[in-house]
C-alpha positions in Angstrom: 12.5 8.9 -20.1 12.5 6.4 -22.9 9.4 4.7 -21.5 7.5 7.9 -21.1 8.2 8.9 -24.7 7.0 5.5 -25.9 3.7 6.0 -24.0 3.3 9.5 -25.4 3.9 8.1 -28.9 1.1 5.6 -28.4 -1.3 8.0 -26.7 -4.8 7.9 -28.1 -5.3 11.6 -27.4 -2.3 12.6 -29.5 -3.6 15.0 -32.2 -1.2 13.8 -34.9 -2.2 10.1 -35.1 -1.1 8.1 -38.1 -3.7 7.4 -40.8 -3.1 3.7 -40.4 -3.9 3.9 -36.7 -7.1 5.8 -37.3 -8.3 3.2 -39.9 -7.8 0.3 -37.4 -8.9 2.0 -34.2 -11.7 4.7 -34.4 -10.8 6.2 -31.0 -13.3 9.0 -30.6 -16.1 9.9 -28.2 -18.9 11.0 -30.7 -21.5 8.4 -31.6 -22.2 10.3 -34.8 -18.6 9.7 -35.9 -18.9 6.0 -35.0 -21.9 5.6 -37.3 -20.3 7.7 -40.0 -17.3 5.4 -39.9 -19.7 2.4 -40.1 -21.3 3.9 -43.2 -17.9 4.4 -44.8 -17.0 0.8 -44.1 -14.2 1.6 -41.6 -16.0 -0.1 -38.7 -17.9 -3.4 -38.6 -21.6 -3.4 -37.7 -21.2 -5.0 -34.3 -18.3 -2.8 -33.4 -20.3 0.3 -34.3 -23.2 -0.9 -32.1 -20.9 -1.6 -29.1 -19.0 1.7 -29.6 -22.4 3.6 -29.7 -23.8 1.8 -26.6 -20.6 2.4 -24.7 -20.5 6.0 -25.7 -24.1 6.6 -24.5 -23.5 4.6 -21.3 -20.4 6.7 -20.6 -22.3 9.9 -21.1 -25.1 8.8 -18.8 -22.6 7.6 -16.2 -20.8 11.0 -16.4 -24.0 12.9 -15.8 -24.9 10.6 -12.8 -21.4 11.1 -11.3 -21.4 14.8 -11.8 -24.9 15.1 -10.2 -23.8 13.1 -7.2 -20.4 15.0 -6.8 -22.0 18.4 -7.3 -24.9 17.6 -4.9 -27.6 17.8 -7.6 -26.4 21.2 -9.1 -26.8 20.0 -12.7 -30.5 19.2 -12.0 -31.2 22.7 -10.7 -34.2 24.2 -12.6 -32.1 27.1 -13.9 -29.5 24.7 -15.3 -31.8 21.8 -16.4 -28.9 19.5 -17.0 -27.5 21.9 -19.6 -30.4 21.2 -22.0 -31.1 23.7 -24.7 -34.9 24.3 -24.6 -36.4 26.8 -27.1 -38.4 29.6 -25.5 -37.3 29.0 -22.0 
């Protein structure tokens, strides 16, 4: 029980993270937040680049995996990979 509480305490998905933890580890999934943190000086340049590349690569891999698992359903013309296209 004590071990599970320790893991929960260190969980990156916990909503009430300490401010110090956020300053040292920008654990988020949004590239816009990564580059905002870079502009605010909270993340070094190369860290921001690698975070951004990893975030886009993860999103691309997620779409590829979903397409293969769902047998091409996301690419169906009525879904269009969930793209918002004006006038369509």
